[in-house]
One Martini backbone bead per residue (centre of mass of N, CA, C, O) as a GRO file, in nm:
protein
   82
    1MET     BB    1   1.455  -1.218  -1.701
    2GLY     BB    2   1.227  -1.400  -1.581
    3ASN     BB    3   1.435  -1.617  -1.451
    4GLU     BB    4   1.538  -1.401  -1.223
    5LEU     BB    5   1.275  -1.420  -1.074
    6GLN     BB    6   1.206  -1.462  -0.747
    7PRO     BB    7   1.042  -1.566  -0.499
    8GLY     BB    8   0.934  -1.256  -0.345
    9GLU     BB    9   0.992  -1.062  -0.545
   10ILE     BB   10   1.017  -0.758  -0.723
   11LEU     BB   11   0.854  -0.637  -0.997
   12VAL     BB   12   1.053  -0.445  -1.231
   13THR     BB   13   0.920  -0.230  -1.491
   14ILE     BB   14   0.805  -0.054  -1.745
   15VAL     BB   15   0.610  -0.284  -1.874
   16THR     BB   16   0.320  -0.477  -1.939
   17ASN     BB   17   0.199  -0.795  -2.062
   18ILE     BB   18   0.073  -1.099  -2.121
   19GLY     BB   19   0.367  -1.230  -2.114
   20TRP     BB   20   0.398  -1.163  -1.791
   21THR     BB   21   0.190  -1.330  -1.621
   22PRO     BB   22   0.369  -1.581  -1.512
   23LEU     BB   23   0.531  -1.388  -1.298
   24PHE     BB   24   0.329  -1.288  -1.075
   25PRO     BB   25   0.318  -1.533  -0.862
   26ARG     BB   26   0.627  -1.467  -0.776
   27ALA     BB   27   0.545  -1.193  -0.676
   28ALA     BB   28   0.516  -0.953  -0.417
   29ALA     BB   29   0.539  -0.725  -0.639
   30VAL     BB   30   0.452  -0.429  -0.851
   31VAL     BB   31   0.659  -0.216  -1.071
   32THR     BB   32   0.602   0.068  -1.285
   33ASP     BB   33   0.653   0.323  -1.507
   34VAL     BB   34   0.396   0.227  -1.671
   35GLY     BB   35   0.058   0.335  -1.597
   36ALA     BB   36  -0.271   0.234  -1.482
   37PRO     BB   37  -0.559   0.112  -1.347
   38LEU     BB   38  -0.598  -0.041  -1.656
   39SER     BB   39  -0.352  -0.194  -1.664
   40HIS     BB   40  -0.213  -0.485  -1.672
   41ALA     BB   41  -0.061  -0.485  -1.399
   42ALA     BB   42  -0.304  -0.387  -1.225
   43ILE     BB   43  -0.506  -0.621  -1.295
   44VAL     BB   44  -0.338  -0.872  -1.223
   45ALA     BB   45  -0.264  -0.795  -0.934
   46ARG     BB   46  -0.547  -0.768  -0.831
   47GLU     BB   47  -0.640  -1.067  -0.897
   48LEU     BB   48  -0.382  -1.180  -0.707
   49GLY     BB   49  -0.313  -0.986  -0.456
   50ILE     BB   50  -0.094  -0.778  -0.555
   51PRO     BB   51   0.103  -0.538  -0.513
   52ALA     BB   52   0.072  -0.209  -0.685
   53VAL     BB   53   0.281   0.026  -0.879
   54VAL     BB   54   0.198   0.254  -1.126
   55GLY     BB   55   0.349   0.515  -1.294
   56CYS     BB   56   0.648   0.610  -1.181
   57GLY     BB   57   0.867   0.662  -1.441
   58ASN     BB   58   1.169   0.560  -1.261
   59ALA     BB   59   1.210   0.270  -1.131
   60THR     BB   60   1.433   0.135  -1.321
   61MET     BB   61   1.652   0.355  -1.227
   62ARG     BB   62   1.622   0.330  -0.889
   63LEU     BB   63   1.599   0.020  -0.900
   64HIS     BB   64   1.771  -0.268  -0.761
   65THR     BB   65   1.918  -0.544  -0.716
   66GLY     BB   66   1.877  -0.585  -0.359
   67ASP     BB   67   1.680  -0.400  -0.278
   68LEU     BB   68   1.499  -0.258  -0.019
   69VAL     BB   69   1.138  -0.274  -0.043
   70ARG     BB   70   0.835  -0.080  -0.019
   71VAL     BB   71   0.496  -0.176  -0.110
   72ASN     BB   72   0.203   0.044  -0.152
   73GLY     BB   73  -0.088   0.001  -0.319
   74GLY     BB   74  -0.295   0.183  -0.164
   75GLN     BB   75  -0.095   0.449  -0.169
   76GLY     BB   76   0.131   0.448  -0.404
   77THR     BB   77   0.411   0.331  -0.274
   78VAL     BB   78   0.778   0.361  -0.291
   79GLU     BB   79   1.033   0.229  -0.062
   80ILE     BB   80   1.357   0.276   0.015
   81LEU     BB   81   1.545   0.112   0.272
   82SER     BB   82   1.853   0.015   0.116
   0.00000   0.00000   0.00000
């Protein structure tokens, strides 16, 4: 799965842990189904300056490869553009 993430794409997953950390520098943003402000995804994204929205609940079911998506980490929104 990790080798499929291309530079500039959005990392969308259920949850992350330390093993996911090498993928973050490739990601334009991170979106997870599970998480909170102190979750792994939120902390690593914040440290790297990557927008993140965690705790979405069903992002992995709603977002698909090729979707055009806007992630606003400051507002906590994920918007499907097409």
